[in-house]
N, C-alpha and C positions, 0 to 999 in steps of 0.2 A: 684603846691605845695601850699597848703593853710595853712597859719599861724593861730594859735588859736584866735588871736584878730581881725580877719577879717571874713566875712561870708564865709561859706564853702559850696561846692557842689552847687554853684549858688544861695544860699539863699539870700534874700534881707532883708533890715532892719538894725537897729543899730547893730554895731559890739559888740559881747559879748566875753569877755576875758575868756578863759578856766581856771578853777581853778588850782592852783599849789598845788602839793602834796609833797612839799619840806620836810615836816617833817615825811615822811614815814620811817618805820624801815629799818635797814640795811638788806642786803641779808642774810637769815639764812643758816646755814651750811647744805649741803645735807646729807641725811641719809648714814651711812657707808655701807649699803648693796648694794649701787649702785656704779658703776665705776665712778670715778671723773676725771676731766681734769688733775690735777697733776699726776695721775696714768699713763697717757699716754704722758707725757712730755710737756703738755700745761701749760704755766705759765706766759708769758710776754704780754705786751701791747705796742702799739705805742703812743697813745694819752696821753700826760702827764697831771697829776693833775686832772683827771676826776674821780669822785667817783662812777659814774654809777647810775642806777635806776633799779627798779624791774618791771617786766611785765611777762606775760605768753606767751610762744612760743607754737604755735599749740594747743591752748585751744580746738579748733575744727580742724578737718583735713581740713575744708574749709577755714582755716586761712593761708594756705600755698599753693601758686600757683607756678607751674614751667612750662614755655613754652620753648621748645627747640629752639636753634638758629642754623640754617643750615650752611653749610660751606661757603655760600655766605654772611653770616651775617644777614639773614632775620629771624625774629621771627616767629615761626610756630604757626598758629592759626587754630582751627576748626571753619569754617565759614558756612559749609553746610553739611547736612547728606547725600545728594544725588548727588551733582554736581560731574561730572567726566570729566576730560580732556582726551578724548579718540579719537584722530585723526586716520584716516586711516593709517595703518602701511606702511612704505616705501616698495616698491616692490624690491624683489631680482632680480638678473640677470636672474635666471631661470624663475621667474614669468613674467618678461618682455618678455622672449622668448615665453612663453606660450600664453601671450596676442597676440603676433604677429602671432601665429598659427591660430587664429580665428576658434577654434574648434566648429563645428556645434552643436546645441542643440539636433538635431534629431540623435538618435543612429545609424540608418542605413546609414544616410548620412555621419556621422563621420567614420563609418566602411569603406565605399567605399573610402573616401578621404585618409584614412590612407595608403592604398596601392599605391595610386598615389604618395604620399610623400615618401614612402619607395623605390620605384622603382629606382630613381636616385642613391641610395646608394647601394642597394642589387642586382640590375639588374632584368630583367623581369622574368627570370626563377625562382630564389629564392623567389621573391615576390609572384608569383603565387602559389608556393609550400606552403608558409606560409598561404595564403588566403584559399586554399583548405583544409589545415590542420585545420584551425579554423572553417570552415563550416561543419566539420564532426560532427555528432550528435550521442548520445547514450553513455552508461556507458563504460568506458575503464579504464585500469590500468594507473598508473602514467607514466610508460614507453611508453604505447601506446599514451598517450596524449602529449608526448614530441617530439619535432623536433629540431635536431641540424644541423646547416649549416656546410657544409664540409670545408669551407674556413675561414681563420682568417681575422679579421678586425682590423684596427688601433683604437686607443682610441677615436678619434674624430668621426669616423664612428659609433662606438658602442654608444657613447653619443647621437648621432642624432637618432639612432634607439630607444633608451630608451625614448627620448623625445616624439617620435611619439606614441609608444605603451602605455606609461603611460597616455597619454592625449586623444588619439583617440580610444584606445582599452583597457581601464582600466578594464572592466568586461569580456573581452574575452581572454586575454593572460597575462601571467607573463613572463618577459624576464630576463634571467640570462646569465652570462659569465662563460664558463667552458673551461679552458686551452686555453683562447684566442678566443674561438668559441662561437657564440651566440646560446642559447638554448631557444626555445619557448615552454612554457607549457600552453596548452589549459585549461582555467578555467572551472569548472563545475558550474551549476546554483546555487547550495547550498553552494558554497565557501564563506568564509567571505568577506565582502567588502574590496576592496584594500586600500592600504595606500594612503594618500594624501602626495605626495612628493614635494609639492611646496616649502617647506622650507628645503628640504633635510633631513627630519627626521621622526617624528612620524606619524603613520597611524592614521586615524580618521580625524575629521574635523580640518581644519587649524586653528591655533590660530589667531584670527582676531584683535589683538591689536598691538600697536606700541612699542613692547618690551615685554620680557618674564616676567617682574615683574610688578605687580600692587602695586603702592605706595598709602598709605593712612595715614591720620592723626588720631591718637587715643587719646581721652581724657579719663582718668581713674580717679576714685575717691576711695581712701582708698583701693587700690589693688596693688599688685606687677605687673610690666610689664609682666613678664613671665607667671604669673597666668592668665592674660587676654588673652595672645596669646594661651595658652593651652586651654582655654575655646573656642576660635575660632576654633582651630584645631579639638577639639572634635565635635563641631557642624558641621564642614565641612567634618569630617571623613578623615582628612589628618594628616600627621605627623607634629609635632611642628617645625621641622627643615625647613619646607617650608617658615617660616617667618623669617624676619630679622629686626633689629632695630639699630638705630645709638647710642643709649645709654639707660641703665636702669635708672629708675627714682624712687624717694622716694615713699614708699608705703603710708605713712600717709600724704596725700595731694591731691590736684587736679592737675594733670600733663598732658601736651600735648606734643606729640612726633610723629615723622615720623616712619612708619614701611613699610615693603615690603612683598609681598606674591608672591611666584613663581607660575605662570600660574593659578592663581585663579582670575576669572573675578570680576569686581567691583559689579555687580548686586548680586552675591552670598554674598559678604561681606556686602552689604546694608541689605540684609535679616537677616544675622546673627546679625548685630549690634542692631537690634530691640530687641533681646532676651538676650543680654549680661547683666551680673550683674556688676554694677559699672563702665560701660564704654560705650562710643559711638564712632563710626567710621565715617569718612567723607573725603571730599576733595580728591577724587580718581584721579589718573593719572597713566601713564604707562612709563616704561623706560627699559633700557637694562641690568642693573646690580642690584645686591642685595645690600640692605643697611647693612652695617657692623658697629660694635662698633667702634666709632671714627669718623663717618661721620657727625660730628657736630662741631661747633666752640664754643659753650657755652650754657648757659641757662639764660632765663630771669626769675627773681623771683619777686613775689608780696607777701609780708608777712604782716600779721596783728598781732601786739603785743597788747594784751588785758590787761586791768586793770593796766595801767601804773601808777606807783607811784614813787615819788622822782625826777620828771623831768617835765619841761614844755618847751614851745617853746623857751623862752629866754635862759634858762640854757643849752638846748640841741643843739642850733644852731651851736656853735663853734665845737662841737664834730661831728655833721653831716657834716659840711664843711670839717673837718679834714679827715673823712673817704672818702669823695668824692674826695678830692685832694691828700691826702697822702696815703690812702689805709689801709690795715690791714695785719697782719701776716698770711701767707698762710699755717697755720697749717692743718694737717689732722684732721677732726672733729670727734666727739665722735661716729658717725655712723660707722666709719671705724673699731671700736674696739668692737662693739656689745653693747647691751643694758643691760647686766646683770653683776653680780659681778665678774664673771670669764671672763676676756678679751680675745678676739680672739688672741691677740699678745702673751699671755702666752701659749696658745696652739701652736702657731707658733714656740716658742722656742723648744718645745718637737719635733715638726716635723723636724726642722733643725738639731736636734741632733739625729734624727732617733730613738727616744724613743717612739715607737708606743704605748706601754702600757700606758705610762704617758699621751700621747695625747688623747687616748680613755677615760682614767679615768677622765681627765679634762672635756671632752665633756659631759660625762655621769654624772658628779657630780651634787648634788642638788643645786638649786638656790633659793634664797629668793624671794617670791612674784609671783611665777609661779602658773598657774592654777592647781587645785587639781589633775586632771588626769595625768598631766605631772609630778608632784611631786611623785605620786604613781608609775608611770612607772619607774622613776629614782630609787626609793627605791627597787622595785622588782628586778632591775638589780644589784644595788650596794650591797644590803644585801643578796639577794637569788640567784643572777646570773641566774635568770629565764628569758631568752630572749623572749620566746614565750608569756609569760604572760605580760611582760613589753610592747612588741610590740602591743598587743591587746588593751592596754590603750592609746597608742600614735598614733595620726594620722600623716601621712607623711607630710601634709601641715603645721602642728603645729611645727614640729621639724624634719627637713629633715635629718640632720646629724645623730641625735640620732636614727631615724627610720632606716637609712641605716646600721648603726652598729648593731642594734638589729636584723635586717633582716638577716644579714650575720651569726651571731651566731645562730639564730634559724634554719637556713637552714643547716649549716655545723656542728654545735655542737662542734666545736673546740674552747673552751672558752679561749684558750691562744694564738690564732693566731691573735694578735692585728694588725699586719701589714696588713693582709688580710681584716680585718674589716674596718680599716681606709681607705684602697684603694677603698672601696665600696661607700664612700662619693663622690658625683659629683665633677669632677675635679675643676671647678671654685671655689667651696667652700673649697676644700683642699688648693688651692693656696691662697685663702683669708686669711688663718691663717698666712702664711709666709709673705705675703704682709703687713699684719697688724703689724708684728714684724718690718719690714723695716720702716713702718710709725712711729712706736713708737720711734725708734732710730733717725729718721729724726726730729721728733718733739723736742726731747730732745736736739739734736744738734743745731737746729735753736734757741731754747731758750737760750742756752749758747752763741751762736754767738751774739744775741741781748743784753744779759747782759754784755758781754765784750766790744762790739764795737758800740752798739746803731744802729739807723736807719738813721743817717744823710747821709751815703753814703758808698761805698766800702772802704776797707782798704787793704793794702798789705797782701798777703796770701789768700785773698778770691778767689773764682772761679766765673767767669762771662760768661754769654751767652747773647748777645745783645737781648734786648726786641724788637720784631718785631711787636708789637701791638696785638690787639685782634684777635687771630686766633686759629685754632684747634691744632696747634703745638707750639704756642709761649710761653706757660707758663709751659710746662712740657715736658720731654722726656722719659716718663715712658712707659713700655710695655702695650699692650692692655689688658692683664689679670688683670691689676690693677683696673678695673672698679668696682664701687659699688654705690649703694643707691643714695644719693642726688647728687653726682657728679660722673663724669666718667673720669678717668685718661687715656684718649684714645690716647694722642699724642705719636707717634712712632719715632720721630726724635731722632737721636743719635749724635747730634751736640757736638763736643768736646769743653769743656769750655776753657777759657783763664785764666791763672794765673795772678791775679792783682799784680802789682809791683809799686814801687814808681814812675817809669817812665811812666806807662800807667794808673795810677789810675784816672786821670782826664777824661779818655775816657769813663768811665762807671758811671752808677747811681745805687742806691740801688735796682732798679727794674731789673737790669741785674744780680744781685748776685744770685747764685744758691748754693745749697748744695746737695751732693749726697745721694741717698738712698744706704745703704750698699750693696756691691757686689764685685765680683772679677774683674770687668772690668770698674772701675770708678776711677777718680782722687779724692783725698781728699784735703781739704784746707791746706795750709802750715802755720798754726798758731795754737793757743791753742785748737781750736775746733776739730782738728783732734784727739786729745786725748780722746774726748767724745766718739767717735766711739769705740775705743779700750777698754776704761774703762767700758762702759756700756755692751758691748758684752762679755767682760771677766767675768763680774758678772754672766752672764747667761751661762758660759761655752762655749762661741763661740768666733770667731774672724772673721774679714772681709775676710781674706785669705781662711778660711775654707769653705766659702760659695761656693767655686768651687769644693769641695771634697765630696759633699753629694752622698751617694750610688745610689740615684735615680736622673736621669737627670733633671726632672721637678722641683726639689727643689734646683738646682744649680743657685743661683741668680747672675745675671751679674751686677745689679745695674742700676741706672738712675739718672737724675738730676731734681731738682724742684726749682722754684723761691721762695725766702724767703718772699717777700712782693709783693702784687698785688693791683691794684686799680679797683674798679667797674666802669662800663660804664653806662651812662644815669641814674644816681642816682637821685631819687626824693622821696618826702615823703608828707604825708598828715595827719593832726590831725583830729580825729573824737570823738564825744561823743555819747554814746549809753547807753541803760538801760538793754536790754535783752541779756544775754550771749549766748542764744541758737540761735539767729538770725545771718545770715551771714552779714559781713561788706564789702564784695567784690563780684564781679560777675564773674562767669566762662564763658568760650567760649560757652558752651551749653546753659547757661542762656541767653546769648546775642542772640543766634539763636532763642530761644523760647520767646524772648522779655520780659524776667522777669525784675522786678523792680530793678533799680540801687540803692543799699543801700546808704543812706544819713546820715549825722551827725544830731543828735538831739540836739537842742540848749541847753537844760538843762538836758542832759542825766546824769545818775548816774556815769558812768564809762568813763575813758579816754582811747582811743586807738591810736596807731601810725601805719599808713600804709606806708610800704617801697616798693619801686620798683627799681630794678637795674639789670644789666646784669653782669654775671661773666663768665670767660673762663671755659672750660669743666673740668679743673682740680681743681676747687676751691669749698670750702664749704661755703654756705650761712650762716650757723650757726656760723662760725668763724667771719664773719662780724658783726653778732648780738652780739657776745661776746665782740668785741672791743667797740661796741656802749653801751652795757648795763652793762658791768663788772659783769656779772651774769653767774653762772654755766649753761652750755648748755646741760648737760647730760639729757637724756629723763626721767630717774628715778626721777630726781629733778623736772623737769618740770611737771611731773605727780602729784607730791606732791603739787605743786602750784595750779594746776587745781582743786584739791580736797579741797583746803582750803576755808573756808567761806569768803564772800566778806569783804575786808578790809575797804571799804568806810563807 
């Protein structure tokens, strides 16, 4: 951590104090066309008396780095494009038996030995019958090529016969069991190669790796995680479901995460990696199970805040210390609710009320600031109800939900079957709308809890779940479908909270206090905050109890619990001066592999930047930590406006 009045990045010479921008103007009001934090229940702060400062979040996508933290607490890094941990796979019991057979490499010798080994099990007469049958030449029918022994054998005897025929006579005979009797079918020269049964399964070459799944580290830049995996699937001509990952990551940033591929060898992935757009793969290994959402304990963030105004090292130090030791409010960030004027949670209200027409109309409604072709497509539908013409204007990647709806109407022509059209949206996206509504209610509830009782500690009537530290289930007990963008709500614990009373209040801290996401299977706090749930949902024509009564099972929300305050781990920061806003101020993993220059502070640079580095559990939003620090709107629409403004210096 380098303070501004000391040399930074190893520079030598007299210390130069970074200029203070204390007279910078206050944060301007965001444009009304964008969703704002108060619209989704975000209003409170922890740090008292701090006025904040202005800076640009994600001026460049290379200002936002995310490295996954695995379940063992290790930060995932891409360190090599080609290294592979590929030990010999452990041998199965069958393989060990085969090794003990010492099958000769010479085909004739193996043929002769087979019958020596079969004779103790089948007897001399049956063994000779089988040998003579296999030595017969010429074209014959399947019936003529089949020999059935007249006597039944027990399971162990049949197993031994299979072991001999599959390994000593693989190209001469196929052995089957029919009504407890062995059937030997002589193979023809043009028959397909036999299966390799060493692992008891697929025919063809044995899978030569220590586990069915190839694990790899993926670094992507300004791309969605799923988009990159689909690129890989297309290049390998396999289905996207062959791939797994521990969590989705923010699109606008440079992110590093673990992925798995079912029975795809690392050399194929290495070849594909060279051709990917905006991504590189590496650090290959093998294991027995697929990576699933939630197989992580958190994320490490490295964030560059550019054009800092209204703060310097002296004024900001107490706030940085406060965030490090006290933490921040665990709000759902703006990414949860979408980036446009129509929030995902308002669509979620219609979904929970089974008002499919309203849900579709909201999804298809015009937005301010969209690309011209998207606006034209919306108008073609909203004004003319011309699904085919609208779909022709709209790419699936640009607007997946809208494209799915238009595709349904274009195909079926039933312009009033809104339930059918909405059902064509991918399931994860459909659930995103209702989870966004839960998040909105939770945000509003935690704001009220902090207004009423502050953050000094729990109060009677709170709910508490003991904080077990930094782990993949310690900070949330939400369902895996709640994953999105910058953070993944992957914890699946259903731990029951304890009601805080005057007798046990000393047993808990503010970091143990949880609030429920609304649902039919959760407890609610027993103080004034409980009324927030009923009041807000009543305004939307809903109630917590009705969340169990939706006509479609997938929208019956059981609810979950989320901590109201969390602390970052390994928090550090560095001040930098720079002059060129187009140059990077941090180095990615791939930059390190390629030995690219480490960005350094310029002593008399025109602009001031603050670099932050910290770890968060998998259920937390980094932008909410930045909000506590900056006291600035974190909505992407507002940040985009800041990036477009002329330099203030």
